[in-house]
One Martini backbone bead per residue (centre of mass of N, CA, C, O) as a GRO file, in nm:
protein
  255
    1MET     BB    1  -0.321  -2.923   2.768
    2THR     BB    2  -0.456  -2.830   2.493
    3LYS     BB    3  -0.404  -2.556   2.311
    4ILE     BB    4  -0.610  -2.627   2.057
    5GLY     BB    5  -0.959  -2.602   1.990
    6VAL     BB    6  -1.289  -2.720   1.899
    7GLN     BB    7  -1.617  -2.550   1.925
    8ALA     BB    8  -1.947  -2.591   1.989
    9LEU     BB    9  -2.205  -2.377   2.114
   10SER     BB   10  -2.400  -2.578   1.958
   11ALA     BB   11  -2.548  -2.846   1.812
   12GLU     BB   12  -2.591  -2.706   1.522
   13PHE     BB   13  -2.249  -2.663   1.503
   14LEU     BB   14  -2.101  -2.947   1.486
   15GLY     BB   15  -2.045  -2.977   1.181
   16VAL     BB   16  -1.873  -2.730   1.145
   17ALA     BB   17  -1.663  -2.789   1.360
   18GLN     BB   18  -1.561  -3.047   1.226
   19SER     BB   19  -1.459  -2.914   0.973
   20TYR     BB   20  -1.252  -2.733   1.113
   21ALA     BB   21  -1.091  -2.963   1.242
   22GLU     BB   22  -1.007  -3.099   0.976
   23ARG     BB   23  -0.878  -2.851   0.831
   24LEU     BB   24  -0.681  -2.776   1.101
   25LYS     BB   25  -0.596  -3.022   1.276
   26LEU     BB   26  -0.810  -3.036   1.522
   27PRO     BB   27  -0.964  -3.077   1.805
   28LEU     BB   28  -1.238  -3.173   1.966
   29SER     BB   29  -1.290  -2.951   2.256
   30GLN     BB   30  -1.314  -2.860   2.621
   31ASP     BB   31  -0.969  -2.864   2.667
   32ALA     BB   32  -0.824  -2.555   2.613
   33GLU     BB   33  -0.651  -2.271   2.587
   34LEU     BB   34  -0.770  -2.249   2.294
   35MET     BB   35  -1.084  -2.160   2.131
   36LEU     BB   36  -1.259  -2.260   1.847
   37GLN     BB   37  -1.568  -2.101   1.789
   38VAL     BB   38  -1.901  -2.209   1.697
   39GLY     BB   39  -2.170  -1.986   1.591
   40ALA     BB   40  -2.412  -1.749   1.528
   41ASN     BB   41  -2.153  -1.528   1.499
   42GLY     BB   42  -1.941  -1.747   1.422
   43LEU     BB   43  -1.608  -1.691   1.453
   44GLN     BB   44  -1.398  -1.768   1.750
   45LEU     BB   45  -1.137  -1.672   1.990
   46ALA     BB   46  -1.074  -1.841   2.307
   47GLU     BB   47  -0.980  -1.797   2.629
   48GLN     BB   48  -0.905  -2.045   2.892
   49ARG     BB   49  -0.971  -1.839   3.165
   50PRO     BB   50  -0.972  -1.659   3.418
   51LEU     BB   51  -1.048  -1.334   3.307
   52ALA     BB   52  -1.090  -1.334   3.024
   53PRO     BB   53  -1.126  -1.214   2.742
   54ASN     BB   54  -1.291  -1.157   2.486
   55PRO     BB   55  -1.341  -1.278   2.217
   56LEU     BB   56  -1.211  -1.326   1.887
   57ARG     BB   57  -1.308  -1.133   1.602
   58VAL     BB   58  -1.409  -1.079   1.266
   59ASP     BB   59  -1.540  -0.743   1.213
   60PHE     BB   60  -1.665  -0.519   0.948
   61THR     BB   61  -1.968  -0.406   1.040
   62GLN     BB   62  -1.861  -0.329   1.335
   63GLY     BB   63  -1.736  -0.124   1.542
   64ALA     BB   64  -1.422  -0.031   1.470
   65ALA     BB   65  -1.461  -0.064   1.161
   66ALA     BB   66  -1.705   0.128   1.130
   67HIS     BB   67  -1.590   0.379   1.264
   68ARG     BB   68  -1.351   0.408   1.066
   69ARG     BB   69  -1.507   0.422   0.803
   70GLN     BB   70  -1.672   0.690   0.898
   71PHE     BB   71  -1.433   0.845   1.111
   72GLY     BB   72  -1.106   0.811   1.012
   73GLY     BB   73  -1.035   1.035   0.747
   74GLY     BB   74  -0.974   0.886   0.503
   75ASN     BB   75  -0.731   1.008   0.299
   76GLY     BB   76  -0.580   1.138   0.562
   77GLN     BB   77  -0.472   0.903   0.652
   78MET     BB   78  -0.165   0.766   0.706
   79ILE     BB   79  -0.203   0.510   0.541
   80ALA     BB   80  -0.295   0.646   0.277
   81ARG     BB   81  -0.047   0.819   0.233
   82ALA     BB   82   0.161   0.588   0.228
   83ILE     BB   83   0.039   0.423  -0.009
   84GLY     BB   84  -0.082   0.671  -0.223
   85ILE     BB   85  -0.343   0.818  -0.166
   86LYS     BB   86  -0.454   1.036  -0.438
   87GLY     BB   87  -0.709   1.133  -0.564
   88ALA     BB   88  -0.719   0.887  -0.824
   89ILE     BB   89  -0.533   0.715  -0.650
   90ARG     BB   90  -0.542   0.343  -0.654
   91PRO     BB   91  -0.372   0.107  -0.544
   92LYS     BB   92  -0.239  -0.203  -0.565
   93VAL     BB   93  -0.261  -0.425  -0.278
   94LEU     BB   94  -0.029  -0.599  -0.062
   95ASP     BB   95  -0.108  -0.778   0.228
   96ALA     BB   96   0.139  -0.982   0.388
   97THR     BB   97   0.013  -0.914   0.703
   98ALA     BB   98  -0.306  -0.939   0.790
   99GLY     BB   99  -0.430  -1.074   1.029
  100LEU     BB  100  -0.734  -0.897   1.098
  101GLY     BB  101  -0.775  -0.688   0.837
  102ARG     BB  102  -0.796  -0.378   0.898
  103ASP     BB  103  -0.618  -0.234   0.687
  104ALA     BB  104  -0.739  -0.366   0.435
  105PHE     BB  105  -1.026  -0.246   0.482
  106VAL     BB  106  -0.944   0.046   0.465
  107LEU     BB  107  -0.836   0.039   0.177
  108ALA     BB  108  -1.100  -0.075   0.048
  109SER     BB  109  -1.280   0.171   0.142
  110LEU     BB  110  -1.089   0.373  -0.047
  111GLY     BB  111  -1.063   0.170  -0.339
  112CYS     BB  112  -0.878  -0.060  -0.311
  113GLN     BB  113  -0.713  -0.329  -0.418
  114VAL     BB  114  -0.690  -0.630  -0.206
  115GLN     BB  115  -0.436  -0.838  -0.098
  116MET     BB  116  -0.423  -1.106   0.146
  117ILE     BB  117  -0.190  -1.246   0.372
  118GLU     BB  118  -0.209  -1.570   0.566
  119ARG     BB  119  -0.042  -1.827   0.743
  120GLU     BB  120  -0.238  -1.861   0.972
  121PRO     BB  121  -0.507  -2.078   0.970
  122ILE     BB  122  -0.686  -1.946   1.197
  123LEU     BB  123  -0.677  -1.660   1.086
  124ALA     BB  124  -0.788  -1.733   0.807
  125ALA     BB  125  -1.065  -1.829   0.916
  126LEU     BB  126  -1.148  -1.564   1.047
  127LEU     BB  127  -1.137  -1.400   0.795
  128GLU     BB  128  -1.333  -1.558   0.618
  129ASP     BB  129  -1.574  -1.519   0.807
  130GLY     BB  130  -1.581  -1.210   0.798
  131LEU     BB  131  -1.615  -1.180   0.493
  132ASN     BB  132  -1.877  -1.350   0.459
  133ARG     BB  133  -2.047  -1.161   0.638
  134ALA     BB  134  -1.983  -0.881   0.501
  135VAL     BB  135  -2.102  -0.958   0.204
  136GLN     BB  136  -2.409  -0.956   0.338
  137ASP     BB  137  -2.365  -0.649   0.387
  138GLU     BB  138  -2.462  -0.348   0.255
  139SER     BB  139  -2.229  -0.170   0.387
  140THR     BB  140  -1.974  -0.391   0.285
  141ALA     BB  141  -1.988  -0.551   0.014
  142ALA     BB  142  -1.820  -0.364  -0.188
  143ILE     BB  143  -1.559  -0.384  -0.026
  144ILE     BB  144  -1.512  -0.695  -0.023
  145GLN     BB  145  -1.481  -0.719  -0.333
  146ARG     BB  146  -1.170  -0.591  -0.293
  147ILE     BB  147  -1.107  -0.867  -0.142
  148ASP     BB  148  -0.831  -1.094  -0.105
  149LEU     BB  149  -0.761  -1.429   0.014
  150ILE     BB  150  -0.438  -1.567   0.119
  151GLU     BB  151  -0.301  -1.874   0.206
  152GLY     BB  152   0.028  -1.835   0.342
  153ASP     BB  153   0.360  -1.769   0.272
  154ALA     BB  154   0.479  -1.471   0.184
  155CYS     BB  155   0.755  -1.521   0.092
  156ARG     BB  156   0.703  -1.747  -0.108
  157LEU     BB  157   0.484  -1.609  -0.272
  158MET     BB  158   0.666  -1.369  -0.368
  159GLN     BB  159   0.898  -1.534  -0.491
  160SER     BB  160   0.656  -1.694  -0.691
  161TRP     BB  161   0.538  -1.480  -0.850
  162THR     BB  162   0.310  -1.451  -1.156
  163ALA     BB  163   0.168  -1.212  -1.139
  164GLU     BB  164   0.086  -0.912  -1.117
  165PRO     BB  165   0.239  -0.680  -0.966
  166PRO     BB  166   0.219  -0.499  -0.703
  167GLU     BB  167   0.240  -0.175  -0.625
  168VAL     BB  168   0.182  -0.240  -0.321
  169ILE     BB  169   0.348  -0.326  -0.016
  170TYR     BB  170   0.231  -0.441   0.300
  171LEU     BB  171   0.370  -0.417   0.630
  172ASP     BB  172   0.278  -0.579   0.969
  173PRO     BB  173   0.446  -0.668   1.199
  174MET     BB  174   0.462  -0.761   1.504
  175PHE     BB  175   0.486  -0.607   1.773
  176PRO     BB  176   0.649  -0.555   2.029
  177GLN     BB  177   0.653  -0.584   2.348
  178GLN     BB  178   0.423  -0.359   2.528
  179LYS     BB  179   0.284  -0.105   2.659
  180GLN     BB  180  -0.080  -0.102   2.668
  181SER     BB  181  -0.372  -0.105   2.618
  182ALA     BB  182  -0.629  -0.315   2.689
  183ALA     BB  183  -0.752  -0.343   2.403
  184VAL     BB  184  -0.484  -0.419   2.257
  185LYS     BB  185  -0.397  -0.653   2.431
  186LYS     BB  186  -0.613  -0.861   2.373
  187ASP     BB  187  -0.533  -0.910   2.074
  188LEU     BB  188  -0.219  -0.955   2.105
  189ASN     BB  189  -0.229  -1.187   2.309
  190LEU     BB  190  -0.378  -1.391   2.138
  191LEU     BB  191  -0.183  -1.378   1.896
  192ARG     BB  192   0.070  -1.471   2.060
  193LEU     BB  193  -0.047  -1.748   2.147
  194LEU     BB  194  -0.077  -1.841   1.845
  195LEU     BB  195   0.239  -1.739   1.737
  196GLU     BB  196   0.486  -1.812   1.934
  197ASN     BB  197   0.613  -2.061   1.735
  198GLN     BB  198   0.679  -1.862   1.502
  199ALA     BB  199   0.888  -1.805   1.259
  200LYS     BB  200   1.089  -1.516   1.159
  201ASP     BB  201   1.191  -1.310   0.864
  202ASP     BB  202   1.228  -0.982   0.807
  203SER     BB  203   1.441  -0.967   0.583
  204ALA     BB  204   1.290  -1.161   0.377
  205LEU     BB  205   1.031  -1.003   0.362
  206LEU     BB  206   1.140  -0.737   0.257
  207THR     BB  207   1.296  -0.833   0.013
  208ALA     BB  208   1.049  -0.959  -0.133
  209ALA     BB  209   0.895  -0.695  -0.152
  210LEU     BB  210   1.105  -0.526  -0.308
  211ASN     BB  211   1.108  -0.722  -0.555
  212LEU     BB  212   0.793  -0.706  -0.633
  213ALA     BB  213   0.725  -0.427  -0.618
  214SER     BB  214   0.659  -0.156  -0.843
  215HIS     BB  215   0.650   0.116  -0.631
  216ARG     BB  216   0.600   0.013  -0.316
  217VAL     BB  217   0.697   0.001   0.036
  218VAL     BB  218   0.518  -0.061   0.345
  219VAL     BB  219   0.594   0.000   0.696
  220LYS     BB  220   0.483  -0.089   1.010
  221ARG     BB  221   0.560   0.085   1.317
  222PRO     BB  222   0.680   0.169   1.592
  223ARG     BB  223   0.772   0.478   1.667
  224LYS     BB  224   1.072   0.361   1.811
  225ALA     BB  225   1.147   0.168   1.621
  226PRO     BB  226   1.324   0.003   1.427
  227SER     BB  227   1.392  -0.081   1.132
  228LEU     BB  228   1.331  -0.310   0.922
  229ALA     BB  229   1.618  -0.485   0.909
  230ASN     BB  230   1.776  -0.203   0.926
  231LEU     BB  231   1.620  -0.050   0.687
  232ALA     BB  232   1.622   0.247   0.560
  233PRO     BB  233   1.414   0.476   0.470
  234ALA     BB  234   1.320   0.744   0.281
  235LEU     BB  235   1.048   0.764   0.448
  236SER     BB  236   0.827   0.905   0.709
  237LEU     BB  237   0.525   0.850   0.901
  238THR     BB  238   0.441   1.011   1.224
  239GLY     BB  239   0.285   0.925   1.515
  240LYS     BB  240   0.195   0.847   1.841
  241SER     BB  241   0.253   0.506   1.796
  242CYS     BB  242   0.326   0.523   1.486
  243ARG     BB  243   0.473   0.422   1.170
  244PHE     BB  244   0.563   0.485   0.812
  245ASP     BB  245   0.761   0.313   0.604
  246ILE     BB  246   0.917   0.425   0.288
  247TYR     BB  247   0.976   0.235  -0.023
  248PRO     BB  248   1.060   0.363  -0.316
  249LYS     BB  249   1.051   0.311  -0.698
  250GLN     BB  250   0.789   0.467  -0.805
  251LYS     BB  251   0.553   0.658  -0.939
  252LEU     BB  252   0.236   0.718  -0.882
  253ILE     BB  253  -0.064   0.660  -1.088
  254ALA     BB  254  -0.337   0.700  -1.249
  255ARG     BB  255  -0.564   0.461  -1.428
   0.00000   0.00000   0.00000
């Protein structure tokens, strides 16, 4: 069975599905382990097996993203404090491991300009689709205007960066496999299926971030996991399931 295929959920989306297949160099297929499906609700990634979880979509307008935007705690959230959001301070942030874009969206909703990098083309396509739908929704359009998506390898992009350095670089490498709630497992298991053959070098990622960021690097880790690349942070903010390791370079100020 082909690992990943592209599927139109109805005939009217066949042309769009063909475009995605060509862009991502994937087959149009009905028989694949993972199916990138195109339909009325946009783009989604579905696992093809009995009792598989619901398809994975990037949706910034409703569900968990909307709830967190409205009731997540604003500037008091741990991620906001770790990034350095305080008073009038809204750093320019590079999220170098975008994933599903959830943390980038939170930071943009709090007023930060956010660039996010995603190296996996299918994830980048899901993010692009989510951004395109959210920018058409009046409740999220202004937030999405503060987010830019870059597709590519974060290490290489940071090492060859020629624009103004981001004030803060945020890293959230995929957590090690562990027992988690079913809701979290659904997303992580699909992402692991998608990314299982990708090599990564956490040390190079952290080094590139530390060399580029002008003010600080923030790394999200499982609460009890070792520091990324075993490099101890200057300080950490710790919650129930995760922590934010902070590597400061200079004090953030309001612009």
